[in-house]
Structure formats: C-alpha cells, structure tokens
N, C-alpha and C positions, 0 to 999 in steps of 0.2 A: 426482516431481511432487506438490505438495501440493493436496489437494482440501478445501475448506472450505464449510460450510453456515452461513448466517447464524443459522438457527433449526433446532432439533430438537424432537421430542416426547420429553419425559422424564416418566415417570409417566403422568399423564393431562393434561398441560398443555404448551403450546408456550413454550419458553424459548430464550434466546440460547445459541448454541454457541461455546464457546471452544477447542475442540479442532480439529485438522486431521488429515486422514487422508493418509498417505504412500503413494503408488501408484508402483511401479517403472515407469519408461519402458522401451521396447524397448532392449535392450542394457545396462541397468543391472544390476550384480551386487550381490546381497544383501550380500556381504562388504564392498564398497567404497562403497556409496551413503552420502552424508552425510545424517545425520538432523539437521534443524534443531532449534535451541533452541525451547523452548515446549512446549505440550501437543500431542503428536504420537501418533497412533495408527499404529504401524508394522506392515508385513506379518510374519506369523509366520516367513517365511524370513529377514527382516532381524533379528528377535529372535534366532533360533537361530544366525545367523551372527556377530552382534555382541554377544552376551549379556554378555561380560566388561565391555565399555564401557557398554552401555545400562543395565545393572543398578545403576549409580551414580546414575541419574536418578530423581528423586522423582515426577514426573508423566509417566508414559508408559503408553500403551495399546498393544494388540496386536490385529490383526485376522486372522481365520482365513478363508481361501478355501474355497470349497464342496468342493474336491477334496483338502483338507488334513485331517490327523488332530488332533482336539482333545487327544488323549493327550499330545502333545508339551508341553503346558503342566502336566502332572501335577506336583504339588508346588510349582508356581510361580505358579499362577493368582491367588493373593492379593496378589501384588506389583503388579498392574496396577489402575489406577484405573478403566480401561475395557477390556472385551474386546468386540470387534466381530466380527460374522459377515457375510460378504459374499454378497450375492444377485447373482450375475452377470446372471440373467434372472428375470423375474417368475415364470416357470413352473418354476424350478429349486427343488425342495423340500428339498435336502440340508441347507440352513442350519437348518431346523426341528430335525433331528435333532442337528445340532451344538449348537445352543443348549440343547436338553433335557439332553444329556449333560454340557455345561459346568455346568449347574445341579446335576444329580443325581449325576453320577459325580466331578466335580472339587470340588463343594460351593462353587462360586463364588457369592458374595453381592453383589458389587458391580454396577456398571452393565453390563448386557449390551445392546449396541446393534446393531440391524440397519442395514446399510449397503448401498448398491448400487441395484438396481432394486426399491425398496420402495415399494408403493402402498397406498392406503386398504384395499382388499379383503383385504389380508394382515395387517393389524394385529391384529385380534382373535385370530386363530389364532397369531400370533407371541407375543402376550401370554400365551397358554396354556402355551406351551413355555418361558417364562422370560425373554423379552425385556422390558425395561423402558425402553428408549430406542429411537427410531426416526429415522434420517436419511432422510426421504422424498426421492423424485425432485424435482429442482429444478424441473422443468417443471409440477408439480402444486401445488395449494394445500395448504400444510401444515395449515391450519385446517380445511379440508374433510377431509383425511386423519384428523385427530384424531377425527372422528365414527366412524371405523371401529372404534374400541376399545369402542363401546357398541352395537353392532348386534344383540347377542344379550343377553337378560336372564339366561338360565339355560344351563347346560351339562350334558350327560349323562355325558360320559366323564370319568374322572379325568385329571389332568395336573398339571404343576408348580404352577399357580395354584389348583387345587382337588384335593386328593389323594384325595377320596372321590367315587365316582360318584353320580349322582343317586338311584338306588334305595337307596343307603346313608344318604343325607342326609334323605330324606322318609319319614315315617310314612304308611303307607297303610291305609285301611280295606278289609279284604278280607272279603267275605261268607263266613260259615261253610261254604257249600257248595263254596267254591273253595280251602279250606285244605289238603285232601288231594289234592295234584296227581296222584298215581298212581291214585287211585280210579276204578273203572269202565272201566279199560282191559282 
C-alpha cells in the first residue's frame, strides 16, 4: 500500500512531496511485494529481501521501523536519496536514537525524514538528532507544525545539530572568588 503526503517539511519550509512510502499490508511478503515505479521509500525488510533488483533504481528511499537495526544499512546508506524513520506512536522515542546513529555512525548526509505519528511538539527534538525532513500527521496543519522547529532559541546539550554544549560555546565572567572551586572545603 502506497502512502503519500501532498506536502512535507524539508529544512525549515513546507514543500511539495514527490515521494511515496510503501507499507506492507497484512499478508504481504517482503520478498514478493511489487515496488511500483517512481520515487518510493521502501521498508528496510523489502530492501534487504529485494536488494539485487532494487539496487538498479536511481531514486529509491528506505524506511526503518522503530524495532529494526540501522546497522543493516552499513556501507549502503549513501545509495539512498531518502532514509526515513518510522514513529509508530507519538510516545515511541526509539526513532530518535536511530536517527542519531544514522547520522553519526553511518555518516549519512542526505535527507533523513521522520514518518508516522509525527507532531509539532517533536520537531525541535527531531532536528537536534539529525532529521531534516518531516512528514507530519495528515490530520494536523503542517504549517502549524513548522513552528515547532523554532520553539527554543538556545540548546544546552551537544547533539548532531550543535556538537558543543552551551558551556563550551559561551564565555563566562567568573568572579575571582569563584575560580578556585575546591577552596574552603
């Protein structure tokens, strides 16, 4: 079953989406499902089962389920125009770890898209771990969701988007009486 969005957020703007996401229906086998022509993001299981055939396609994406291992794409991630990570539920945070590792461990630099139950409240945190495209839930306003990328002006922790924590980025004026931390104990 093909799932399509009319628009997605890419970078920090709403743009038309010309990709479809292939989802297996109950009873479909990864080995035998027919992948239609065009820009299609296939499940990781389909990629692994049909790699020899699908490797010939120029425009292909792959999506990783929350319970799958990103390492299956080691050495192959650069062949994909899009790697998507599925969020089966808003409260399922496994996709954040997958995205971080796809960026840091696999070194993927292309479009990393969040799909599934993606809401405005998640976008800022998703961008911090490396997502740069978002297919938000169809029952919500994508233009409203876009505002979720700018809810905070500063971050404290290091991550994919900012490798240095705040205390390493900011000069601080420290009074002389506070420079010897262990004094007086």
